[in-house]
C-alpha positions in Angstrom: 251.8 30.5 304.2 250.8 27.8 306.6 251.6 28.5 310.2 254.1 25.8 311.3 252.1 25.3 314.5 249.1 24.0 312.5 249.0 20.3 312.0 248.5 19.6 308.3 250.8 16.7 307.6 249.8 15.1 304.3 248.4 11.6 304.8 249.1 9.9 301.4 249.0 10.2 297.7 250.2 12.9 295.4 251.1 16.1 297.3 250.1 18.7 294.8 247.2 19.1 292.4 247.0 22.0 289.9 244.2 23.2 287.6 245.0 24.6 284.2 243.2 26.8 281.7 244.3 27.8 278.2 242.8 28.6 274.8 243.0 26.3 271.8 245.7 28.6 270.4 247.8 28.2 273.5 247.4 24.4 273.9 250.8 23.5 272.4 252.7 26.2 274.4 250.8 25.1 277.6 251.7 21.5 277.1 255.4 22.4 276.5 255.4 24.4 279.8 253.8 21.4 281.6 256.5 19.1 280.3 259.2 21.6 281.4 257.8 22.2 284.9 256.4 18.7 285.7 257.9 16.3 283.2 254.5 15.3 282.0 251.3 16.5 280.3 247.7 16.2 281.6 245.0 15.5 279.1 242.5 17.3 281.3 242.6 20.6 283.2 243.9 18.9 286.3 247.5 17.8 286.8 248.8 15.9 289.8 252.5 16.0 290.7 255.1 15.7 293.4 256.7 19.0 292.1 255.8 22.1 294.0 255.4 25.2 291.8 254.1 28.6 292.8 250.9 28.8 290.7 251.5 32.5 289.9 254.6 31.5 287.9 252.5 30.1 285.1 250.1 32.0 282.9 248.1 28.8 282.6 247.9 27.4 286.2 244.8 28.6 288.0 245.2 27.2 291.5 247.1 24.6 293.5 246.0 22.3 296.3 248.6 20.9 298.6 246.9 17.7 299.6 246.4 17.0 303.3 243.6 14.4 303.2 241.9 12.3 300.6 239.1 9.8 300.6 236.8 7.8 298.3 233.7 9.7 299.5 232.8 12.9 301.3 231.8 11.3 304.6 235.2 9.8 305.0 236.8 13.0 304.1 234.7 14.9 306.6 235.9 12.5 309.3 239.6 13.1 308.4 239.2 16.9 308.4 238.0 16.8 312.0 241.6 16.0 312.9 242.8 19.3 311.4 244.1 21.6 314.2 244.1 25.3 313.2 245.3 26.6 316.6 242.8 29.5 316.5 243.4 30.5 312.9 240.4 31.5 310.7 239.8 29.6 307.5 238.0 29.6 304.1 237.0 26.6 302.0 236.9 26.7 298.2 235.3 24.0 296.1 237.6 23.7 293.1 235.8 22.8 289.9 237.2 19.9 287.8 236.3 20.9 284.2 237.6 17.5 283.0 234.5 15.8 284.5 231.6 14.9 282.3 228.5 17.2 282.3 226.6 14.7 284.4 229.4 14.5 287.0 229.8 18.2 287.4 228.4 19.8 290.6 226.1 22.8 290.3 226.6 26.0 292.2 224.3 25.2 295.1 225.8 21.8 295.5 229.4 23.2 295.6 228.4 25.8 298.2 226.7 23.0 300.3 229.9 20.9 300.2 231.9 24.0 301.3 229.6 24.6 304.2 229.5 21.0 305.3 233.2 20.5 305.3 233.6 23.8 307.1 231.5 22.5 309.9 234.0 19.7 310.5 237.0 22.1 310.6 238.1 23.0 314.2 238.3 26.7 313.6 236.3 29.9 312.7 235.3 30.5 309.1 236.2 33.9 307.6 235.2 34.3 303.9 236.9 37.6 303.4 240.2 37.7 305.2 241.0 34.1 306.4 244.3 33.2 307.9 244.2 29.9 305.9 242.6 28.9 302.7 241.7 25.3 301.9 240.4 23.7 298.8 238.3 20.6 298.1 238.3 18.8 294.7 236.9 15.6 293.2 239.5 14.1 290.9 240.3 10.6 289.6 237.6 9.0 291.6 238.4 10.4 295.0 238.0 13.6 297.1 241.0 15.6 298.1 241.3 18.4 300.7 244.3 20.6 301.2 246.0 24.0 301.4 244.6 26.2 298.6 246.6 28.8 296.6 245.0 30.8 293.8 247.2 32.0 291.0 247.8 35.8 290.6 248.1 37.0 287.0 251.4 38.9 287.5 252.0 38.8 283.7 248.7 40.8 283.2 250.0 43.7 285.2 253.2 43.8 283.1 251.2 44.6 280.0 251.0 48.2 281.2 254.6 49.1 280.7 255.8 52.5 279.6 257.4 51.4 276.4 256.1 48.8 273.9 257.4 47.2 270.7 255.3 46.0 267.9 256.9 42.6 267.5 257.7 41.9 271.2 256.3 38.7 272.8 253.1 39.1 274.8 253.8 39.1 278.5 251.7 35.9 278.7 253.9 34.0 276.2 257.1 35.5 277.6 256.2 34.2 281.1 255.6 30.7 279.7 258.9 30.8 277.7 260.8 31.7 280.9 259.2 28.7 282.7 260.1 26.4 279.7 263.7 27.7 279.7 264.2 27.7 283.5 261.8 25.4 285.3 264.0 25.3 288.4 265.7 28.7 288.9 267.9 27.6 291.9 271.5 28.3 291.0 270.8 29.1 287.4 272.4 32.1 285.6 270.5 33.1 282.4 270.7 35.6 279.6 268.4 37.2 277.1 270.9 38.4 274.5 268.2 39.9 272.2 266.2 41.4 275.0 264.5 44.2 272.9 262.1 46.1 275.1 262.7 43.7 278.0 259.5 41.6 278.1 261.3 38.3 278.9 263.5 40.1 281.4 260.6 41.5 283.3 258.8 38.1 283.6 262.0 36.4 284.7 263.1 39.0 287.2 259.6 39.1 288.7 260.0 35.4 289.4 263.4 36.1 291.1 265.4 34.5 288.3 269.1 35.5 287.9 269.0 36.8 284.4 270.8 39.6 282.5 269.9 41.2 279.2 271.7 42.7 276.2 270.9 43.9 272.7 272.8 45.3 269.8 270.2 48.0 269.2 271.3 50.9 271.4 268.1 52.8 270.6 265.8 50.3 272.4 267.9 49.8 275.6 266.7 53.0 277.4 263.1 51.8 277.0 264.0 48.3 278.3 265.6 49.8 281.4 262.7 52.1 282.0 260.3 49.2 281.7 262.2 47.2 284.3 262.4 50.2 286.7 258.6 50.8 286.2 257.9 47.5 288.0 260.5 48.0 290.7 262.8 45.4 289.1 266.6 45.6 288.7 269.0 43.8 286.5 271.8 44.3 284.0 270.9 45.4 280.5 273.8 46.3 278.3 274.7 47.1 274.7 276.2 44.0 273.1 276.0 41.9 270.0 275.1 38.3 270.7 278.2 37.2 268.8 280.5 39.1 271.2 279.3 37.6 274.5 282.1 35.9 276.3 280.6 35.1 279.8 279.1 31.7 280.3 275.5 31.0 281.2 273.4 28.0 282.1 270.5 29.1 279.9 269.9 31.6 277.0 266.5 32.7 275.8 266.8 33.9 272.2 263.9 35.6 270.4 265.4 35.7 267.0 265.0 39.2 265.3 262.6 39.1 262.4 261.0 42.5 261.8 261.8 44.8 258.9 264.3 46.7 261.0 266.1 43.6 262.1 266.4 41.5 259.0 269.1 38.8 259.4 270.2 36.3 256.9 270.5 32.5 257.5 274.3 33.0 257.6 273.8 35.6 260.4 271.4 33.3 262.2 274.0 30.5 262.1 276.7 32.9 263.5 274.4 33.9 266.3 273.4 30.4 267.2 277.0 29.1 267.0 278.0 31.9 269.4 275.1 30.9 271.7 276.3 27.2 271.6 279.6 28.5 273.0 278.2 30.6 275.9 275.1 28.7 277.1 274.5 25.1 278.1 270.8 25.3 277.2 269.1 27.5 274.7 265.4 28.2 274.1 264.8 29.8 270.7 261.7 31.7 269.7 261.3 32.0 266.0 258.8 32.7 263.3 260.9 30.9 260.6 262.0 27.3 260.3 265.5 27.1 261.9 265.9 23.4 262.6 268.6 22.9 260.0 270.5 26.0 261.3 270.2 24.8 264.9 271.6 21.4 264.0 274.4 23.0 262.0 275.3 25.1 265.0 275.8 22.0 267.1 272.5 21.9 269.0 270.2 18.9 269.8 266.5 19.8 269.7 264.9 18.2 272.8 261.4 19.7 272.8 259.2 22.2 271.1 255.8 23.9 271.1 253.9 26.6 269.2 252.5 29.9 270.4 249.7 30.9 268.1 247.8 34.2 267.8 245.3 33.9 265.0 247.2 33.3 261.8 250.5 34.3 263.4 252.7 31.6 264.9 255.9 31.5 266.9 257.8 28.3 267.5 259.5 27.7 270.8 262.4 25.3 270.5 264.3 23.8 273.5 267.9 22.9 272.7 271.0 21.7 274.4 
């Protein structure tokens, strides 16, 4: 957090710049998350937006710069940085690599370190590379240099892989976290439900982001494991035994990972019943499926507003956003 006594009023331009990284298999899901969080997609690894997102929310965002200064060249940027008042706070500068630049435009390691040192000499404060009070980033993007508060993403989802109980067909924690962001880009005032919560993978990602979500499942054998998984990470939240078709409370969003394994075979008629019920208790539904369900969704009364694919080798899940 920036100390309010420090003068870092943004000067102009886009306030926030994010860098992204994803594999080819994740590109579709990553783009869907971008559209959900920011309303647009970047064709490079850098996205500029007026929307402020904690980078640790996304499995794809690597870092965020909250822009304070920007200039066409480094000399002008150095001059602006001299006005930065840190009030005795220590600092660290990180040169953020723009992987969208051409090979000839990319700066080598020594050049990046030289830029960090040079801009650090113009900051009115004491450098501390290990435990700085403030972290700043510098990035060359879209023909200009930007400088601002730097926040690196923490891979929270990665820690959640080590839960006490697993399930062979559960979403990966990385995909689950993206699905939660797609379903609930702005959590403020949102009440959500995962009515086929299984082992609790989606619940854990959502609750770790402070989202108001409850879980339920009709399989009573799996619920103790889901509750233990939540408690393992110090998270709380309601997880109850209930068939999706019996839910009566109303929610803003439902995330439904349709059952598909050998122990949870459901017919198209049952899928329709489930989705018709969801149409009644949720304003927005994000469906995760391994089977084509467009016709069933439309028959249940939904409009499909966006979609993406989460691939893992030859195995694919479709993520469909409906209202």
